[in-house]
C-alpha positions in Angstrom: -16.9 -4.5 2.8 -15.3 -3.9 6.2 -17.1 -4.3 9.5 -15.7 -2.9 12.8 -18.3 -3.5 15.6 -21.5 -1.7 14.3 -19.6 0.3 11.7 -19.7 -0.7 8.1 -17.3 0.6 5.4 -16.9 0.1 1.6 -13.5 -0.1 -0.1 -12.4 2.8 -2.4 -10.6 0.5 -4.9 -9.4 3.4 -7.1 -7.2 4.6 -4.2 -6.2 1.2 -2.8 -3.6 -1.3 -3.9 -0.2 -2.8 -3.7 2.8 -0.4 -4.0 6.4 -1.4 -4.3 9.7 0.5 -4.2 12.5 -1.1 -6.1 16.1 -0.2 -5.3 18.5 -2.7 -7.1 21.5 -1.1 -5.5 20.1 -1.4 -2.0 20.8 -4.1 0.6 19.5 -7.5 -0.4 16.5 -7.4 2.0 15.7 -3.8 0.9 15.7 -4.3 -2.9 11.9 -4.6 -2.7 9.9 -2.7 -0.2 6.1 -3.3 -0.3 3.2 -1.3 1.0 -0.5 -2.4 1.0 -3.1 0.3 1.2 -6.9 -0.1 1.6 -9.0 3.0 1.7 -12.5 2.9 3.1 -15.6 5.2 3.4 -18.8 4.6 5.3 -21.3 2.3 3.5 -24.8 3.5 2.9 -26.1 1.5 5.9 -23.3 2.6 8.2 -24.7 4.0 11.5 -22.3 6.9 11.3 -22.9 9.7 13.8 -25.7 7.8 15.5 -23.1 5.5 17.0 -21.1 6.6 20.0 -21.7 10.2 19.3 -19.4 10.3 16.3 -19.9 13.8 15.0 -17.6 13.1 12.0 -19.3 9.9 10.9 -20.7 11.3 7.6 -17.2 12.6 6.6 -14.9 9.7 7.5 -12.3 8.6 5.0 -10.1 5.8 6.4 -6.8 4.3 5.3 -5.4 0.9 6.4 -1.8 1.0 5.5 0.6 -2.0 6.0 4.3 -1.3 5.4 6.2 -4.5 4.9 9.5 -3.2 6.3 11.6 -6.0 5.1 11.5 -9.7 4.4 8.9 -9.9 1.7 9.9 -10.1 -2.0 8.8 -11.8 -5.1 10.6 -12.8 -8.3 7.6 -11.9 -10.5 4.5 -9.9 -9.8 2.4 -13.0 -10.5 3.8 -14.4 -7.3 1.6 -12.1 -5.3 -1.2 -14.6 -6.0 -1.7 -16.8 -3.0 1.1 -15.1 -1.1 1.1 -14.6 2.6 2.3 -11.1 3.6 2.8 -12.1 7.2 5.5 -14.7 6.8 7.9 -15.9 4.1 8.1 -19.3 2.3 10.0 -20.7 5.3 7.4 -19.6 7.8 9.6 -16.7 9.1 7.6 -13.8 10.3 7.8 -10.7 8.1 8.4 -7.4 9.9 5.4 -5.1 9.1 4.0 -1.8 10.4 0.2 -1.5 10.0 -1.7 1.6 10.8 -5.4 2.9 10.6 -5.8 6.6 9.9 -8.5 9.1 9.2 -7.5 11.1 6.1 -10.1 13.8 6.5 -8.4 16.8 8.2 -9.9 17.2 11.6 -6.9 18.5 13.5 -3.6 17.1 14.6 -4.7 14.8 17.3 -7.7 13.4 15.5 -5.7 12.5 12.4 -2.9 10.6 14.2 -2.6 7.0 13.0 -4.0 4.3 15.3 -2.1 1.1 15.8 -3.3 -2.1 14.3 -2.7 -5.7 15.5 -2.7 -7.5 12.2 -3.7 -11.2 12.2 -3.6 -12.3 8.6 -3.0 -10.7 5.3 -2.9 -13.0 2.3 -3.8 -13.1 -1.4 -6.1 -15.9 -2.5 -6.5 -15.4 -6.2 -5.6 -13.1 -9.1 -7.5 -11.8 -12.2 -5.2 -9.8 -14.3 -3.7 -7.1 -12.1 -6.4 -7.5 -9.5 -5.8 -9.6 -6.4 -8.4 -10.8 -4.0 -7.0 -10.4 -0.5 -8.2 -11.6 2.9 -7.2 -9.7 6.0 -8.2 -9.5 9.6 -6.9 -8.0 12.8 -7.8 -5.5 15.5 -7.8 -1.7 15.3 -6.6 -0.7 18.8 -8.6 1.8 20.9 -7.3 5.3 21.3 -8.6 8.0 23.6 -11.4 9.9 22.0 -11.5 7.6 18.9 -14.7 5.8 18.2 -13.6 3.4 15.4 -11.8 0.5 16.9 -12.2 -3.3 17.4 -11.8 -6.5 15.5 -12.2 -6.6 11.7 -12.2 -9.2 9.0 -12.7 -8.6 5.3 -12.1 -9.8 1.8 -11.3 -7.1 -0.7 -9.9 -6.7 -4.3 -6.7 -4.8 -4.6 -4.8 -3.9 -7.8 -1.1 -3.9 -8.3 -1.0 -0.1 -8.5 2.5 1.5 -8.6 6.2 0.6 -8.8 8.6 3.3 -7.5 12.1 2.8 -9.0 15.4 4.1 -7.8 17.5 4.9 -10.9 21.3 5.4 -10.7 22.5 8.9 -11.6 24.5 7.7 -14.5 21.4 6.6 -16.4 21.1 8.5 -19.6 17.4 7.8 -19.9 15.9 7.5 -16.3 12.4 6.5 -17.6 13.7 3.8 -19.9 16.0 2.5 -17.1 13.2 2.4 -14.6 11.0 0.4 -17.0 14.0 -2.0 -17.6 14.4 -2.4 -13.8 10.7 -3.1 -13.3 10.7 -5.7 -16.1 13.9 -7.4 -14.7 12.9 -7.4 -11.1 9.1 -8.0 -11.3 8.2 -8.9 -14.9 6.2 -5.7 -15.2 5.9 -4.5 -18.8 2.6 -2.5 -19.1 2.1 1.0 -17.6 -0.4 3.8 -18.1 1.4 6.8 -16.6 4.7 7.8 -14.9 6.0 10.4 -12.6 9.7 11.5 -12.8 11.7 13.1 -10.0 15.2 13.8 -11.2 18.2 14.2 -8.9 18.5 17.8 -7.7 21.9 18.7 -6.3 20.4 21.8 -4.7 17.9 19.8 -2.7 18.7 19.7 1.1 20.3 16.4 2.2 19.6 16.8 5.9 16.6 14.5 6.3 17.1 11.6 4.0 20.3 12.0 2.0 20.0 8.7 0.3 16.7 9.8 -1.3 18.5 12.6 -3.1 21.4 10.4 -4.4 19.3 8.8 -7.2 16.6 9.6 -9.7 13.1 8.4 -8.7 10.5 7.2 -11.2 7.0 6.1 -10.2 5.3 3.8 -12.8 1.5 3.4 -12.6 0.3 0.1 -13.8 -2.5 -0.2 -16.4 -4.8 -2.2 -14.1 -7.7 0.2 -15.0 -7.4 -0.7 -18.7 -8.6 -3.9 -20.3 -5.3 -5.0 -21.6 -4.9 -8.3 -23.5 -1.3 -8.7 -22.6 -0.2 -8.0 -19.0 
């Protein structure tokens, strides 16, 4: 449960989790790029529209997203247990970009992401693919926005997806992606996958490096009761 002033929100765990992009051919500090997402909806006892005249209180769907730009990596996914996502093992601060955003479409200005001053983000224990995470900080006020203020919560997040950059010379992109996930993170069990093959006809103007590889997204089997993970 997340509290921000008088507002009370419940975690949507099925949409939340740890996500990682693996690019073995990238720069050393960019081989692993992590993202933490926590989705929230108003709890049953949330004051909603009765507080600060928030006409959209009954329809809010919020996402706290923390992009760890660079500096955080693990040698095995088990290392996420008891990891601090704000600094590395030497105490060096990790560059991150946290935002708080309403995902319900209300119009361009209402859906713009709000800045977050993140205080702490750390994992304190693991059970299978689920991690108990403590986080706190402040959602900064924005003109016309009613949800802002200090927050502190303890939530359970799964290791959800691994997005893999696969070289174009791979004869079997899916098998190569699974091999990379096993080698880089020790991940071996997956429930589903999405495959985006290189398309030479796709425009290169925006992010040319994104179209120079195959991209495979592997979804972990955290929803399943697996004996071996």
